[in-house]
N, C-alpha and C positions, 0 to 999 in steps of 0.2 A: 496473498494479504495485503492489504491494505493501511498503512499509516499513514493519512493525509496533512499531520500536523506533525514531521518527523523529528523537529529541533535540529541538535546535531547526530540522532541515529541512535542511543543508547536502546530503545525498544527494538529497532529495525534491526539492529544487530542480533538479539539476540532470538528475533521472529526467524530471520534468516537461521540462524544457526539449528534452529529447532522445527522450522516450520517449512523450509523450502525456499519459494520464491516471495519476493515483496516487493510492493510501489512503493517508495517513499516520498510523499509530496511534503514541499518545504517551499515558502515565499520568499524566503533571504537567500541570495546568492552567496551569502557567504556560508550560512549553516548548509546550504546544500554540498557547498563544497566539502565540508568537515563530515557529513553524512559519509562521502563517498572518501573522504580518507582513511576515517576511521572502518568503514566497512574492507579497507584494505588491509588494514592494523591486524584486524582479526580473523581476516582472510574469510570473508563471507562476499566480496565485491561482484563473485559472477552470481552470486543470487539476489542483487538489489537492482532495482530499479531507479533512481533519481530523479523526479522529474521537480523541477525549480516553478512553481505555476501555485495558484492559488487553490482552494476545495474543488470550485469547479471543475478548472480546468483539468487539476491531476485525477478527478473520477468521472472524466467526460469518456473517456472509453475502458472502463472499468465494469467487467461483468460482476454482478452480487449474486452469490449461489446460497440459498439460505436451505439451513436443515428441515428435512419435512419427515413424515414417519418412513420414509427409505430411505434417510440415514441411516438405521440400523445395519441395511444390508449394504453400506457403503455408496447408496444411490443420493443424488441434490437433485433438488427441484431446477426446475428451469431457469436459467438465470435473468434478474432484471436490471435494469441499466439507471445509474444513478442521474444520467442527462435528462430524464425524463420528469425530475423534481425541476424546481427552480429557486434561486436565492431565495427571492419573496415570500415562497411557499411553506420556508422554514421559520 
């Protein structure tokens, strides 16, 4: 799971507690530090990867899987990558 605008980690903590591993992106070093702190307080730090970067850097190596008809059987489509987008295209 990915939260590219994580703030201080409120959603990140909930997603980590219920969904497993999450990548949290935050541009502010102070807020990124608070994500790490809050994840430790709520005992989900081992499931949270914090990236202190902008959206494009945060998502550079993230593979996105989108549900297909096979999702009902637990299968997902082939991964795509955010890096194929460009900031000017959005």
